[in-house]
C-alpha positions in Angstrom: 6.6 -28.9 15.4 9.4 -30.3 17.8 9.0 -29.4 21.5 12.0 -27.1 21.2 10.1 -24.9 18.4 7.5 -24.6 20.6 9.4 -23.5 23.8 11.1 -20.9 21.6 7.7 -19.5 20.6 6.6 -19.5 24.3 9.6 -17.7 25.3 9.3 -15.2 22.6 5.7 -14.8 23.6 6.5 -14.3 27.1 9.0 -11.8 26.4 7.3 -9.8 24.5 4.4 -9.5 27.0 7.0 -9.0 29.4 8.5 -5.9 27.7 5.1 -4.8 26.8 4.0 -5.3 30.4 6.8 -2.8 31.7 7.0 -0.6 28.5 2.8 0.0 28.5 3.5 1.0 32.5 1.2 4.7 32.2 0.5 4.5 28.6 -2.9 4.7 27.0 -4.5 1.3 26.3 -4.5 2.2 22.5 -0.9 2.4 22.0 0.4 -1.4 20.8 3.4 -2.6 23.0 4.8 -3.7 20.2 6.7 -2.1 17.2 4.9 -1.8 13.8 7.3 0.0 12.0 11.0 0.3 11.0 13.7 -2.2 9.2 12.3 -5.5 8.4 14.7 -8.1 8.5 13.9 -12.0 8.1 16.3 -13.6 11.0 15.0 -17.1 10.3 12.8 -19.8 8.9 12.0 -23.3 10.3 9.9 -26.2 10.3 8.4 -29.0 8.6 6.3 -29.5 5.5 3.1 -27.0 6.1 4.1 -26.3 9.7 6.2 -23.4 8.9 7.6 -20.5 11.2 9.4 -17.3 10.2 11.0 -15.2 12.7 11.0 -11.4 11.2 12.7 -8.5 12.7 10.2 -5.3 13.0 12.3 -2.3 14.0 13.8 -3.9 17.4 10.8 -6.2 17.9 11.1 -10.1 17.0 7.8 -11.3 15.5 7.0 -14.7 14.9 4.7 -15.8 12.2 3.0 -19.3 11.7 2.3 -20.3 8.3 -1.4 -19.5 7.4 -1.9 -17.1 10.3 -1.7 -13.5 9.1 -1.0 -12.1 12.7 2.6 -12.9 14.5 2.0 -14.7 17.3 0.7 -12.7 20.6 0.0 -9.7 18.4 -3.4 -8.1 18.2 -5.0 -7.0 15.0 -3.8 -3.4 14.6 -3.7 -1.2 11.1 0.2 -1.0 11.1 1.1 -4.5 11.9 2.7 -6.4 9.1 0.5 -9.5 8.3 2.0 -12.5 6.9 0.7 -13.2 2.8 3.1 -16.2 2.6 5.9 -18.2 3.0 7.9 -20.0 0.0 11.4 -21.3 -0.6 13.7 -19.0 1.5 11.0 -16.0 1.6 8.5 -14.3 3.5 5.7 -12.4 1.9 4.6 -9.7 4.4 1.9 -6.9 4.0 0.7 -3.6 5.7 -1.6 -1.0 4.5 -1.0 -1.8 0.8 2.6 -2.0 1.0 4.2 -5.3 0.1 7.6 -6.7 1.4 9.5 -10.2 0.0 12.1 -10.9 2.7 14.3 -13.7 2.0 17.2 -15.2 3.6 20.6 -14.3 2.4 22.9 -17.9 2.4 26.0 -17.1 4.6 29.1 -18.5 2.2 32.2 -19.8 4.1 30.4 -19.6 7.3 32.3 -21.2 10.3 30.4 -24.6 11.1 
């Protein structure tokens, strides 16, 4: 991974932890501070070779998945967390409680360069 990618992951994790700390104030510990449900959208896929990273929007939260790791970066195991099952081509396979989802990047035709 490049330094830029690592910095981006580190920033995403720090923001998630900060938001979780602010939202988690006064809440019981058994409620996860990140969103585990809502609309799914594949935001980005990047990396080289087998070192691939997928950014997925779950509800209003950005989750960062690393290839060969089921849980998103910085997220503790929870029954309602989407787990990464695979990255192939421009698609990501996620699964949660027996329901599978395949998210693919849509090519942007005629986008401004």
